[in-house]
C-alpha positions in Angstrom: 9.0 -31.2 -9.1 11.1 -33.2 -7.0 12.6 -35.1 -10.1 13.8 -31.9 -11.5 15.3 -30.6 -8.3 17.1 -34.1 -7.9 18.6 -33.7 -11.5 19.4 -30.1 -10.7 21.6 -31.1 -7.5 23.2 -34.2 -9.0 24.4 -32.1 -11.8 28.6 -32.1 -11.9 28.6 -28.3 -12.1 26.2 -27.7 -9.0 28.6 -29.9 -6.8 31.6 -28.6 -8.3 30.4 -25.0 -7.2 29.5 -26.0 -3.8 33.0 -27.8 -3.1 34.8 -24.7 -4.8 32.9 -22.1 -2.4 33.8 -24.6 0.7 37.4 -24.9 -0.3 37.6 -21.2 -1.3 36.3 -20.0 2.1 38.9 -22.4 4.0 41.6 -21.1 1.7 40.6 -17.4 2.5 41.2 -18.2 6.1 44.6 -19.3 5.3 45.7 -16.4 2.9 44.5 -13.9 5.5 46.5 -15.4 8.0 49.5 -15.2 5.8 48.8 -11.7 4.8 48.3 -10.5 8.5 51.5 -12.4 9.7 53.8 -11.9 6.9 52.8 -9.1 4.6 51.5 -6.7 7.3 54.8 -6.5 9.0 56.5 -6.0 5.8 54.4 -3.1 5.0 55.2 -1.9 8.5 58.8 -1.7 7.7 58.1 0.9 4.7 55.2 3.0 6.6 55.1 3.9 10.1 51.8 2.9 11.9 49.7 5.7 13.5 48.5 5.4 17.1 45.6 3.0 16.1 48.2 0.8 14.2 46.8 1.6 11.0 49.4 1.5 8.0 49.1 4.3 5.5 49.3 7.7 4.3 48.5 10.5 7.1 47.2 13.8 5.9 46.3 16.8 8.2 42.8 17.7 7.8 40.5 20.3 9.2 40.0 18.2 12.6 43.4 16.8 13.0 45.2 13.9 11.0 43.6 11.4 9.0 45.2 8.2 7.9 44.2 6.5 4.7 44.5 2.5 5.7 46.6 1.3 2.6 47.5 -1.9 4.4 43.8 -2.9 4.3 43.7 -2.3 0.6 46.9 -4.1 0.0 45.7 -7.1 2.3 42.5 -7.2 0.4 44.2 -7.4 -3.1 46.8 -9.9 -2.0 44.3 -12.2 -0.5 42.2 -12.0 -3.7 44.7 -12.7 -5.9 45.8 -15.6 -3.7 42.3 -17.1 -3.6 41.6 -16.6 -7.2 45.0 -17.9 -8.4 44.3 -21.3 -6.3 40.9 -21.5 -7.4 41.8 -21.2 -11.1 44.7 -23.7 -10.7 42.9 -26.2 -8.7 39.4 -25.9 -9.9 39.3 -24.0 -13.5 42.2 -25.3 -15.2 41.6 -29.0 -14.6 37.9 -28.9 -15.2 38.6 -27.3 -18.5 41.3 -30.1 -19.5 38.5 -32.8 -18.4 36.2 -30.8 -20.6 38.4 -30.9 -23.8 39.4 -34.6 -23.2 35.5 -35.7 -22.9 34.9 -33.3 -26.1 37.9 -35.3 -27.9 36.3 -38.5 -26.7 33.1 -37.9 -28.1 34.2 -36.6 -31.6 33.1 -32.9 -31.1 35.1 -30.8 -33.4 37.1 -28.2 -31.6 36.1 -25.1 -33.6 32.8 -24.9 -35.3 32.6 -24.4 -39.3 33.0 -20.6 -40.3 30.0 -18.9 -40.6 29.3 -16.9 -44.1 29.8 -13.5 -44.0 27.0 -10.9 -44.9 27.9 -10.8 -48.4 27.9 -14.2 -48.8 24.5 -14.7 -47.3 22.9 -11.9 -49.3 24.2 -13.5 -52.6 22.4 -16.7 -51.8 19.2 -14.9 -50.7 19.4 -13.1 -54.0 19.9 -16.5 -55.9 17.1 -18.0 -54.4 14.8 -15.3 -54.9 15.8 -15.3 -58.6 15.0 -19.1 -58.7 11.6 -18.6 -57.1 10.5 -15.7 -59.1 8.6 -16.4 -62.3 10.2 -15.3 -65.7 8.3 -12.7 -67.6 
């Protein structure tokens, strides 16, 4: 059991995933700081914050004005896109290049052979059945 766990942990993809999670968490903090210190003020230039400092559309409801916090949505989208972009270009793209090079070195073909169509398979099955059946 311990041998299996050791093999699992020492596989490259588990270690890569752990590194990606740690770097992603650290980079998320940086992105959140950039969004709150640069993007929020830019949004505040367009929309006036309410008394709570929330930026968004205010609608008068039955019990008073209600503000839809659009800035929170914009912040989350920008943070997600920034983190996803960095993770892709720092981890995914280089790993794909390394895998392609390793496959080329090993002599693995890029594309597998084309599979026969259903019609071709049915013709082959028919021909085999004709060969196996006794002629009367």
